[in-house]
C-alpha positions in Angstrom: 93.5 91.0 86.7 93.0 87.3 87.7 90.8 86.3 90.6 90.4 83.2 92.7 87.1 82.8 94.6 87.2 80.9 97.9 84.1 79.8 99.8 84.2 78.2 103.2 87.8 77.1 102.5 90.1 77.0 105.6 93.1 77.5 103.3 91.7 80.8 101.9 93.8 83.9 102.5 92.4 86.4 105.1 90.4 89.3 103.7 92.2 92.7 103.7 89.5 94.8 102.0 85.8 95.2 101.6 84.4 96.8 98.4 80.7 97.4 98.1 79.4 95.9 94.9 76.2 95.0 93.1 74.8 92.3 90.9 71.7 92.5 88.8 69.2 89.8 87.8 67.5 90.6 84.6 65.0 88.5 82.8 63.6 88.8 79.3 60.1 88.3 78.0 60.8 84.6 77.6 61.8 84.2 81.2 65.5 83.7 80.5 68.0 85.3 82.8 71.0 87.4 81.6 74.4 86.0 82.5 77.9 87.1 81.7 81.0 84.8 81.3 83.6 86.7 83.4 87.2 87.2 82.2 88.8 87.4 85.7 87.6 84.1 87.2 86.2 82.2 84.1 82.8 81.8 85.8 79.3 82.6 84.7 77.6 85.3 86.8 75.0 88.0 87.0 76.4 91.3 85.6 77.6 93.7 88.2 80.6 95.3 89.8 82.1 97.8 92.3 80.4 100.9 93.7 82.1 104.2 92.9 82.2 107.2 95.1 79.7 109.9 94.0 77.0 107.5 92.8 74.0 105.9 94.3 73.9 102.1 94.6 71.1 102.0 92.0 73.3 104.1 89.7 76.1 101.6 90.2 73.7 98.7 89.1 72.7 100.6 86.0 76.3 101.6 85.1 77.7 98.2 85.6 75.0 96.4 83.5 75.6 98.9 80.7 79.4 98.6 80.8 79.4 94.8 80.9 76.4 93.9 78.7 75.4 97.0 76.6 71.9 96.9 78.1 70.0 99.7 79.7 67.9 98.7 82.8 65.9 100.2 85.6 66.3 98.9 89.1 63.1 97.3 90.4 63.8 95.8 93.8 66.4 94.5 96.2 66.9 90.7 95.9 69.2 90.5 98.9 72.5 91.4 100.6 75.4 89.0 100.4 78.2 89.6 102.9 79.3 86.1 103.9 82.8 86.4 105.4 83.5 82.8 104.3 83.5 84.0 100.7 86.7 85.9 99.8 88.1 86.8 96.4 91.9 86.9 96.0 93.4 89.0 93.3 96.9 88.7 91.8 97.9 92.1 93.2 97.6 90.8 96.8 94.1 92.2 97.5 91.8 89.8 99.2 88.2 91.0 99.4 85.4 89.8 101.6 82.2 89.5 99.7 79.9 92.5 100.1 77.3 92.6 97.4 73.8 93.9 97.0 71.7 92.0 94.4 69.0 93.8 92.6 66.3 92.8 90.1 66.4 94.9 87.0 64.1 95.4 84.1 65.6 95.6 80.6 64.6 98.9 78.9 66.9 99.1 75.9 70.2 98.3 74.3 71.6 95.1 72.6 73.5 92.5 74.6 77.2 92.4 73.8 80.4 91.5 75.6 82.9 94.2 76.5 86.0 92.1 75.9 87.6 93.4 79.1 85.4 92.1 81.9 83.1 89.8 79.9 83.9 87.3 77.3 80.3 86.4 76.7 76.8 87.7 77.4 73.9 85.3 77.1 70.2 85.0 77.9 70.0 81.6 79.7 67.0 79.4 80.1 66.4 78.5 83.8 66.7 74.8 83.0 70.3 75.4 81.6 71.7 77.0 84.8 72.7 73.7 86.4 75.1 73.0 83.5 77.0 76.3 83.8 80.1 76.9 85.9 78.7 79.3 88.5 80.1 80.1 91.9 77.9 78.9 94.8 77.4 82.4 96.1 76.2 83.5 92.7 73.9 80.5 92.4 72.3 81.6 95.7 71.6 85.1 94.3 70.1 83.6 91.1 67.9 81.3 93.1 66.7 84.1 95.2 66.0 86.3 92.2 64.1 83.5 90.5 62.0 82.6 93.6 58.6 84.1 92.8 57.4 83.3 96.4 60.1 85.4 98.0 58.6 88.6 99.5 61.5 89.9 101.5 65.2 90.5 100.6 67.7 88.0 101.7 69.9 89.2 104.5 73.2 87.3 104.6 
């Protein structure tokens, strides 16, 4: 299903749904961060996805990372909450979601990085210095910046 992201755009459609979701920032031993190239909007992003009934939000983070990347993780901390009503995502079925995402930091515990072909067309460990060259939505850049900020002691509340 195709998706268009709008941020602070007066012509954006009005949100008609809110779906709790997660993203997870994972770094390897070399300090690279794991990103996926998404099928639905053709942007690079942290792995993540929607929360399902019957699971904890930490379980959502673990499941989504495994589904999209093939990696096993453990959740370490909350990076922040991202609920900006100026960020909406319009899907081709008429659904328009307001952003509602919790970003976690995860520690890689096993598995081998691979794309799933359905949601991700690429999975890549990225050097921090390469981030500026990638097509990443501003709200995702904010999460990445917060996750990489070693001086941040409290979760972002936005």
